[in-house]
C-alpha positions as CSV (number, residue, x, y, z in Angstrom):
1,X,-149.8,-10.9,-1.7
2,X,-148.1,-7.5,-1.3
3,X,-148.7,-5.1,1.5
4,X,-148.0,-1.4,1.6
5,X,-147.3,0.6,4.7
6,X,-146.8,4.3,5.3
7,X,-143.9,5.5,7.5
8,X,-144.4,8.9,9.2
9,X,-142.0,11.0,11.3
10,X,-143.1,9.4,14.6
11,X,-142.8,5.8,13.2
12,X,-146.3,5.2,14.5
13,X,-147.0,2.7,11.6
14,X,-144.1,0.4,11.2
15,X,-143.2,-1.8,8.2
16,X,-141.2,-5.0,8.5
17,X,-137.7,-3.5,7.6
18,X,-138.4,-0.6,9.9
19,X,-139.2,-3.0,12.7
20,X,-136.0,-4.8,12.1
21,X,-134.1,-1.5,12.2
22,X,-135.8,-0.6,15.5
23,X,-134.8,-3.9,17.0
24,X,-131.2,-3.3,16.0
25,X,-131.3,0.1,17.5
26,X,-132.6,-1.3,20.8
27,X,-129.8,-4.0,20.9
28,X,-127.1,-1.4,20.6
29,X,-128.9,1.4,22.4
30,X,-127.4,0.5,25.7
31,X,-124.0,1.8,24.5
32,X,-125.6,4.9,23.1
33,X,-124.5,4.0,19.5
34,X,-126.3,2.9,16.4
35,X,-124.7,0.3,14.2
36,X,-124.4,0.7,10.4
37,X,-123.3,-2.0,8.0
38,X,-121.5,-4.0,10.7
39,X,-118.4,-1.8,11.1
40,X,-119.5,1.8,11.4
41,X,-121.0,3.5,14.4
42,X,-122.9,6.7,14.6
43,X,-123.8,8.4,17.9
44,X,-127.5,8.5,18.7
45,X,-129.3,11.7,19.7
46,X,-129.1,10.8,23.4
47,X,-125.3,10.3,23.2
48,X,-124.9,13.6,21.2
49,X,-126.8,15.5,23.9
50,X,-124.7,13.9,26.6
51,X,-121.5,14.9,24.8
52,X,-122.7,18.4,24.5
53,X,-122.9,18.6,28.3
54,X,-119.2,17.8,28.8
55,X,-117.3,21.1,28.2
56,X,-114.1,19.4,29.6
57,X,-113.9,17.1,26.6
58,X,-114.3,20.1,24.3
59,X,-111.5,22.0,26.0
60,X,-109.2,19.0,25.7
61,X,-110.0,18.6,22.0
62,X,-109.5,22.3,21.4
63,X,-106.2,22.3,23.2
64,X,-105.0,19.4,21.1
65,X,-106.0,21.2,17.9
66,X,-104.2,24.3,19.0
67,X,-101.0,22.4,19.9
68,X,-101.0,20.6,16.5
69,X,-101.7,23.8,14.7
70,X,-98.8,25.6,16.5
71,X,-96.4,22.8,15.7
72,X,-97.4,22.7,12.0
73,X,-97.0,26.5,11.8
74,X,-93.6,26.3,13.4
75,X,-92.3,23.9,10.7
76,X,-94.0,25.8,7.9
77,X,-91.7,27.4,5.3
78,X,-92.3,29.7,2.4
79,X,-90.7,29.6,-1.0
80,X,-88.5,32.6,-0.4
81,X,-87.2,31.1,2.9
82,X,-86.6,27.7,1.2
83,X,-84.6,29.3,-1.5
84,X,-82.6,31.4,1.0
85,X,-81.8,28.3,3.1
86,X,-80.8,26.4,-0.1
87,X,-78.4,29.1,-1.0
88,X,-76.9,29.1,2.4
89,X,-76.7,25.4,3.3
90,X,-76.9,23.3,0.1
91,X,-74.0,20.8,0.0
92,X,-73.4,21.3,-3.8
93,X,-73.2,25.0,-3.4
94,X,-70.9,24.8,-0.4
95,X,-68.6,22.4,-2.4
96,X,-68.5,24.9,-5.3
97,X,-67.5,27.7,-2.9
98,X,-64.6,25.5,-1.6
99,X,-63.6,24.9,-5.2
100,X,-63.5,28.6,-5.7
101,X,-60.8,28.9,-3.0
102,X,-58.9,26.1,-4.6
103,X,-58.9,27.9,-7.9
104,X,-57.2,30.9,-6.2
105,X,-54.3,28.6,-5.3
106,X,-54.1,27.3,-8.8
107,X,-53.9,30.8,-10.1
108,X,-50.8,31.4,-8.0
109,X,-49.2,28.3,-9.5
110,X,-49.9,29.4,-13.1
111,X,-48.5,32.9,-12.4
112,X,-45.3,31.5,-10.9
113,X,-43.4,31.0,-14.2
114,X,-43.0,34.7,-14.7
115,X,-41.8,35.5,-11.2
116,X,-38.1,35.3,-10.0
117,X,-36.9,32.0,-8.7
118,X,-34.5,32.3,-5.7
119,X,-33.0,29.3,-4.0
120,X,-30.4,29.0,-1.1
121,X,-28.3,25.9,-0.5
122,X,-26.3,25.3,2.7
123,X,-23.6,22.6,3.1
124,X,-22.0,21.7,6.4
125,X,-19.7,18.8,7.4
126,X,-16.5,17.7,9.0
127,X,-13.1,17.6,7.3
128,X,-10.5,15.2,8.5
129,X,-7.1,13.9,7.6
130,X,-3.4,14.3,8.3
131,X,-2.1,17.7,7.2
132,X,1.0,19.6,8.4
133,X,0.1,22.5,10.6
134,X,-3.6,21.6,10.8
135,X,-5.8,19.7,13.2
136,X,-6.8,16.2,12.2
137,X,-10.5,16.9,12.3
138,X,-12.3,20.3,11.8
139,X,-15.8,21.4,10.8
140,X,-16.5,23.3,7.7
141,X,-19.5,24.9,6.0
142,X,-20.5,27.2,3.2
143,X,-23.6,28.5,1.4
144,X,-24.7,28.8,-2.2
145,X,-27.4,30.9,-3.8
146,X,-29.2,30.7,-7.1
147,X,-31.3,33.4,-8.8
148,X,-33.2,33.1,-12.0
149,X,-35.5,35.7,-13.6
150,X,-37.2,35.0,-17.0
151,X,-36.5,37.8,-19.4
152,X,-38.4,36.4,-22.3
153,X,-40.8,33.4,-22.2
154,X,-43.7,33.1,-24.5
155,X,-45.6,31.0,-21.9
156,X,-45.8,33.8,-19.3
157,X,-48.6,36.0,-20.7
158,X,-51.0,33.1,-21.5
159,X,-50.2,31.6,-18.1
160,X,-51.2,34.7,-16.3
161,X,-54.4,34.9,-18.3
162,X,-55.1,31.2,-17.7
163,X,-54.7,31.8,-13.9
164,X,-57.4,34.5,-14.0
165,X,-59.6,32.3,-16.1
166,X,-59.2,29.5,-13.6
167,X,-60.8,31.6,-10.9
168,X,-63.5,32.8,-13.3
169,X,-64.3,29.1,-14.1
170,X,-64.7,28.4,-10.5
171,X,-67.1,31.3,-10.1
172,X,-69.1,30.2,-13.1
173,X,-69.3,26.7,-11.8
174,X,-70.6,28.1,-8.5
175,X,-73.2,30.1,-10.5
176,X,-74.3,26.9,-12.3
177,X,-74.6,25.0,-9.0
178,X,-76.7,27.8,-7.5
179,X,-79.0,27.9,-10.5
180,X,-79.5,24.1,-10.5
181,X,-80.0,23.7,-6.8
182,X,-82.4,26.7,-6.5
183,X,-84.4,25.4,-9.4
184,X,-84.5,21.9,-7.9
185,X,-85.7,23.3,-4.6
186,X,-88.4,25.4,-6.3
187,X,-89.7,22.5,-8.3
188,X,-89.8,20.3,-5.2
189,X,-91.7,23.1,-3.3
190,X,-94.3,23.3,-6.1
191,X,-94.6,19.5,-6.3
192,X,-95.3,19.3,-2.5
193,X,-98.0,22.0,-2.8
194,X,-99.5,20.2,-5.7
195,X,-99.6,16.8,-4.1
196,X,-100.9,18.3,-0.8
197,X,-103.7,20.1,-2.7
198,X,-104.7,16.9,-4.4
199,X,-104.7,15.1,-1.1
200,X,-107.0,17.8,0.4
201,X,-109.3,17.6,-2.6
202,X,-109.5,13.8,-2.3
203,X,-110.2,14.0,1.5
204,X,-112.9,16.6,0.9
205,X,-114.5,14.4,-1.7
206,X,-114.2,11.4,0.6
207,X,-116.0,13.4,3.3
208,X,-118.9,14.0,0.9
209,X,-119.0,10.3,0.0
210,X,-119.0,9.5,3.7
211,X,-122.1,11.6,4.1
212,X,-123.6,9.8,1.1
213,X,-122.9,6.5,2.9
214,X,-124.6,7.7,6.0
215,X,-127.6,8.9,4.0
216,X,-127.9,5.5,2.2
217,X,-127.6,3.7,5.5
218,X,-130.4,5.7,7.0
219,X,-132.6,5.1,4.0
220,X,-131.8,1.4,4.2
221,X,-132.7,1.2,7.8
222,X,-135.9,3.2,7.1
223,X,-136.8,0.7,4.3
224,X,-136.5,3.2,1.5
225,X,-133.4,1.6,-0.1
226,X,-132.0,-1.8,-0.5
227,X,-128.6,-3.1,0.7
228,X,-127.1,-2.8,-2.7
229,X,-127.4,1.0,-2.7
230,X,-125.6,1.2,0.7
231,X,-122.9,-1.2,-0.5
232,X,-122.4,0.8,-3.7
233,X,-122.0,4.0,-1.6
234,X,-119.4,2.3,0.6
235,X,-117.4,1.1,-2.4
236,X,-117.5,4.5,-4.0
237,X,-116.1,6.0,-0.8
238,X,-113.3,3.5,-0.6
239,X,-112.2,4.0,-4.2
240,X,-110.5,7.2,-3.2
241,X,-108.2,5.7,-0.6
242,X,-105.4,4.5,-3.0
243,X,-105.4,7.9,-4.7
244,X,-105.1,9.8,-1.4
245,X,-102.3,7.5,-0.3
246,X,-100.5,8.0,-3.6
247,X,-100.7,11.8,-3.2
248,X,-99.5,11.5,0.4
249,X,-96.4,9.5,-0.7
250,X,-95.7,12.0,-3.5
251,X,-95.9,14.8,-1.0
252,X,-93.5,13.1,1.3
253,X,-91.1,12.5,-1.5
254,X,-91.2,16.2,-2.6
255,X,-90.6,17.3,1.0
256,X,-87.6,14.9,1.2
257,X,-86.1,16.4,-2.0
258,X,-86.7,19.9,-0.6
259,X,-85.0,19.0,2.7
260,X,-82.0,17.6,0.8
261,X,-81.7,20.8,-1.3
262,X,-81.8,23.0,1.8
263,X,-79.1,20.9,3.5
264,X,-81.5,20.0,6.4
265,X,-80.8,17.2,8.8
266,X,-82.4,13.9,7.6
267,X,-82.0,12.0,10.9
268,X,-84.7,10.4,12.9
269,X,-85.0,13.5,15.2
270,X,-85.0,15.9,12.3
271,X,-87.9,18.3,12.0
272,X,-89.9,17.9,8.8
273,X,-90.6,21.1,7.1
274,X,-94.0,21.8,5.6
275,X,-94.2,24.0,2.5
276,X,-96.6,26.9,3.1
277,X,-98.7,28.5,0.4
278,X,-100.9,27.6,-2.4
279,X,-100.6,27.2,-6.2
280,X,-102.0,30.2,-7.9
281,X,-102.3,30.8,-11.6
282,X,-100.7,33.9,-13.0
283,X,-100.8,34.7,-16.7
284,X,-97.4,35.1,-18.3
285,X,-96.6,37.8,-20.8
286,X,-93.0,37.7,-22.1
287,X,-91.4,39.2,-25.1
288,X,-89.7,36.2,-26.7
289,X,-87.1,38.0,-28.8
290,X,-85.9,40.3,-26.0
291,X,-85.9,37.5,-23.5
292,X,-83.9,35.3,-25.8
293,X,-81.3,38.0,-26.3
294,X,-81.0,38.5,-22.6
295,X,-80.7,34.8,-22.0
296,X,-77.8,34.5,-24.3
297,X,-76.0,37.1,-22.2
298,X,-77.1,36.2,-18.7
299,X,-77.3,32.4,-18.5
300,X,-74.7,30.9,-16.2
301,X,-74.1,27.7,-18.3
302,X,-73.4,29.8,-21.4
303,X,-70.9,31.9,-19.5
304,X,-69.3,28.8,-18.3
305,X,-69.1,27.4,-21.8
306,X,-67.6,30.6,-23.1
307,X,-65.0,30.6,-20.3
308,X,-64.1,27.0,-21.1
309,X,-63.4,28.0,-24.7
310,X,-61.1,30.8,-23.5
311,X,-59.4,28.5,-21.1
312,X,-58.7,25.9,-23.8
313,X,-57.4,28.6,-26.1
314,X,-54.9,29.8,-23.4
315,X,-53.8,26.2,-22.7
316,X,-53.0,25.8,-26.4
317,X,-50.9,29.0,-26.4
318,X,-49.0,27.8,-23.3
319,X,-48.2,24.5,-25.1
320,X,-47.1,26.4,-28.3
321,X,-44.7,28.6,-26.2
322,X,-42.3,25.7,-26.1
323,X,-41.6,26.3,-29.8
324,X,-40.0,29.7,-29.0
325,X,-36.7,30.4,-27.3
326,X,-36.5,31.3,-23.6
327,X,-34.1,34.0,-22.2
328,X,-33.4,34.0,-18.5
329,X,-31.1,36.1,-16.2
330,X,-29.2,34.0,-13.8
331,X,-26.9,34.6,-10.9
332,X,-25.1,32.1,-8.6
333,X,-22.9,32.7,-5.6
334,X,-20.9,30.7,-3.0
335,X,-20.3,32.1,0.5
336,X,-17.6,30.5,2.8
337,X,-17.7,32.1,6.2
338,X,-14.3,30.5,7.3
339,X,-11.3,30.2,5.0
340,X,-10.6,26.5,4.3
341,X,-7.3,25.3,3.0
342,X,-7.3,22.5,0.5
343,X,-4.6,20.0,-0.2
344,X,-1.5,21.4,-2.0
345,X,-1.9,21.0,-5.7
346,X,1.8,21.5,-6.4
347,X,1.6,25.2,-6.7
348,X,4.3,27.3,-5.1
349,X,1.8,30.1,-4.3
350,X,0.1,29.9,-0.9
351,X,-3.0,31.6,-2.2
352,X,-3.8,28.7,-4.5
353,X,-4.5,26.5,-1.6
354,X,-7.3,28.8,-0.2
355,X,-11.0,28.5,-1.0
356,X,-12.9,31.8,-0.9
357,X,-16.4,33.1,-1.7
358,X,-17.3,33.9,-5.3
359,X,-20.3,35.0,-7.4
360,X,-21.2,34.7,-11.1
361,X,-24.0,36.4,-13.2
362,X,-25.1,36.0,-16.7
363,X,-27.9,35.3,-19.2
364,X,-29.0,31.9,-20.3
365,X,-30.6,31.1,-23.7
366,X,-32.7,28.0,-24.3
367,X,-34.3,26.9,-27.6
368,X,-35.8,23.6,-28.5
369,X,-34.4,22.9,-31.9
370,X,-35.9,19.5,-32.7
371,X,-39.3,18.5,-31.4
372,X,-39.6,14.8,-30.7
373,X,-43.4,15.0,-30.7
374,X,-44.0,15.9,-27.1
375,X,-44.8,19.6,-27.8
376,X,-46.7,18.9,-31.0
377,X,-48.9,16.2,-29.3
378,X,-49.7,18.6,-26.4
379,X,-50.6,21.4,-28.9
380,X,-52.9,19.1,-30.9
381,X,-54.6,17.8,-27.8
382,X,-55.3,21.4,-26.6
383,X,-56.6,22.4,-30.0
384,X,-59.0,19.5,-30.1
385,X,-60.3,20.4,-26.6
386,X,-60.9,24.0,-27.7
387,X,-62.7,22.9,-30.8
388,X,-65.0,20.6,-28.8
389,X,-65.8,23.4,-26.4
390,X,-66.7,25.7,-29.3
391,X,-69.1,23.1,-30.7
392,X,-70.7,22.6,-27.3
393,X,-71.1,26.4,-26.9
394,X,-72.8,26.7,-30.3
395,X,-75.2,23.9,-29.4
396,X,-76.1,25.5,-26.2
397,X,-76.7,28.9,-27.8
398,X,-78.9,27.2,-30.4
399,X,-80.9,25.3,-27.8
400,X,-81.6,28.5,-25.8
401,X,-83.9,29.9,-28.5
402,X,-85.6,26.5,-29.0
403,X,-86.1,26.0,-25.3
404,X,-87.6,29.5,-24.7
405,X,-89.9,29.1,-27.7
406,X,-91.1,25.8,-26.3
407,X,-91.8,27.2,-22.8
408,X,-93.5,30.3,-24.4
409,X,-95.9,28.0,-26.3
410,X,-96.6,26.0,-23.1
411,X,-97.6,29.3,-21.5
412,X,-100.3,29.9,-24.1
413,X,-101.5,26.2,-24.0
414,X,-101.7,26.1,-20.2
415,X,-103.5,29.4,-20.0
416,X,-106.2,28.3,-22.5
417,X,-106.7,25.0,-20.6
418,X,-106.9,26.7,-17.3
419,X,-109.6,29.1,-18.5
420,X,-111.8,26.3,-19.8
421,X,-111.3,24.2,-16.6
422,X,-112.0,27.1,-14.3
423,X,-115.4,27.6,-16.0
424,X,-116.1,23.9,-15.9
425,X,-115.3,23.2,-12.3
426,X,-118.1,25.5,-11.0
427,X,-120.7,23.7,-13.0
428,X,-119.3,20.3,-12.1
429,X,-119.5,21.2,-8.4
430,X,-123.1,22.4,-8.8
431,X,-123.9,19.2,-10.6
432,X,-122.5,17.0,-7.8
433,X,-124.6,19.0,-5.2
434,X,-127.8,18.5,-7.2
435,X,-127.2,14.8,-7.8
436,X,-126.3,14.2,-4.2
437,X,-129.6,15.9,-3.1
438,X,-131.7,14.0,-5.5
439,X,-129.9,10.8,-4.5
440,X,-130.8,11.4,-0.9
441,X,-134.5,11.8,-2.0
442,X,-134.3,8.6,-4.0
443,X,-134.6,10.3,-7.4
444,X,-131.1,9.6,-8.7
445,X,-129.1,6.4,-8.9
446,X,-125.6,5.6,-7.5
447,X,-124.3,5.5,-11.1
448,X,-125.4,9.1,-11.7
449,X,-123.8,10.2,-8.4
450,X,-120.6,8.3,-9.2
451,X,-120.4,9.9,-12.7
452,X,-121.0,13.4,-11.3
453,X,-118.5,12.9,-8.5
454,X,-115.8,11.5,-10.8
455,X,-116.4,14.3,-13.3
456,X,-115.9,16.9,-10.6
457,X,-112.8,15.2,-9.2
458,X,-111.2,15.0,-12.6
459,X,-112.1,18.6,-13.5
460,X,-110.8,20.0,-10.1
461,X,-107.6,17.9,-10.4
462,X,-107.0,19.1,-13.9
463,X,-107.4,22.7,-12.7
464,X,-104.9,22.1,-10.0
465,X,-102.6,20.4,-12.5
466,X,-102.9,23.4,-14.8
467,X,-101.9,25.8,-12.0
468,X,-99.0,23.5,-11.1
469,X,-97.8,23.3,-14.7
470,X,-98.0,27.1,-15.0
471,X,-95.7,27.5,-11.9
472,X,-93.3,24.9,-13.2
473,X,-93.2,26.6,-16.6
474,X,-92.4,29.9,-14.8
475,X,-89.6,28.3,-13.0
476,X,-88.3,26.8,-16.2
477,X,-88.5,30.2,-17.8
478,X,-86.5,31.8,-15.0
479,X,-83.8,29.1,-15.3
480,X,-83.7,29.3,-19.1
481,X,-83.3,33.1,-19.0
482,X,-80.7,33.1,-16.3
483,X,-82.8,35.0,-13.7
484,X,-82.0,32.8,-10.7
485,X,-78.4,34.1,-10.3
486,X,-76.7,36.8,-12.4
487,X,-73.0,37.0,-12.4
488,X,-70.9,40.1,-12.6
489,X,-67.2,40.7,-12.3
490,X,-67.2,39.9,-8.6
491,X,-68.7,37.1,-6.6
492,X,-71.9,39.1,-5.8
493,X,-75.1,37.6,-7.0
494,X,-78.7,38.6,-7.3
495,X,-81.7,36.4,-6.6
496,X,-84.9,36.8,-8.6
């Protein structure tokens, strides 16, 4: 036999499940809480009113919220500040700056072969022995000087040019390091914003699912739903936990990469920065042909490759200079402050026994007549290096046009996907709201709510992903066109 009961707002007429729910509320009522599904507690109306009468607790909670907010804002960092700190403290960039100072020293070495060479030699000692009219032991000393000036050397002009190119190479390597590190920091910043946005989206959806659990628990206690509906709501809520944790770990990894790029302290007492901002979609409108032409002129890696070709060509000329004769002006001199008499060589003249100061000057001529393979091997090696650098340069120049075309096509594809997702996310949100309302009234099933919720979450996540891909594509475009750091004749740079 089946009995039907009516449940009004005052619960004047009680069914069997409602009586059981009332008994459960009485057992837990002493604590001012109502039990739900064995592990959740919800304050009763009496407890809520009592909490409203305690302003001290509200003040404490408000103070804690303000303190946490102030700490979070103190560690917040914008994209411009992150790039500026990376440019200032990044270890790779600092190492490239030190290499620039080393290149200045190598330039002096390469220029030295065309400068005069002056050397001074001093000799002191004690002279002893038995000589008539002289002391047995007496000190002596004299100095010698050597001077050499290249008059003709085929290696001097390419060596001077090679010294200038050495400094230019160090500057270009610094530019490449700046571009790479700024690009890495920018991508890490966008990744952190993207993962944090996905985490906030998941937590917002989880809050909505928590409200659904509460609604289903109330309906179960009121006898309007079975335990399976409440269990399904709880499982649906817990399905988002792994996804939220994954986004949190991704965010922490991106923040760590950003901190490493900025040269921040990574110790236990280090302050963790928090990227500030949000991912916005901005339509890109670039002229592919003009941007490609500018990229071929402004990219730091292309300038470095061209400089390497020039350096290899000058190295080859320095090696080939050994085939040509060398002409040097030389001068040598000996200075003896005190006249020293040497042993008598049998001459009848007294002056033949006296050593005095002298000087000689002249021109030396050197020419390698037969090459034993040393010069030819060095020339062949330098030629092979130059040819390899030329091949690498041509490959880079060819890849520039292909890379820019690929990014340009990505811009159009991402923009079309974003427009369609932006229109779909509004309807998906409205669908979830309608299904949630009808589910609370018992007119929809958990499967319909789960389908609507999953559809909204996937659509919103895809919209955030499109905005993230658009920002990453813009960063790739700036790197491919050489807009991060433009090099001129000096070491001054320009950030874009």
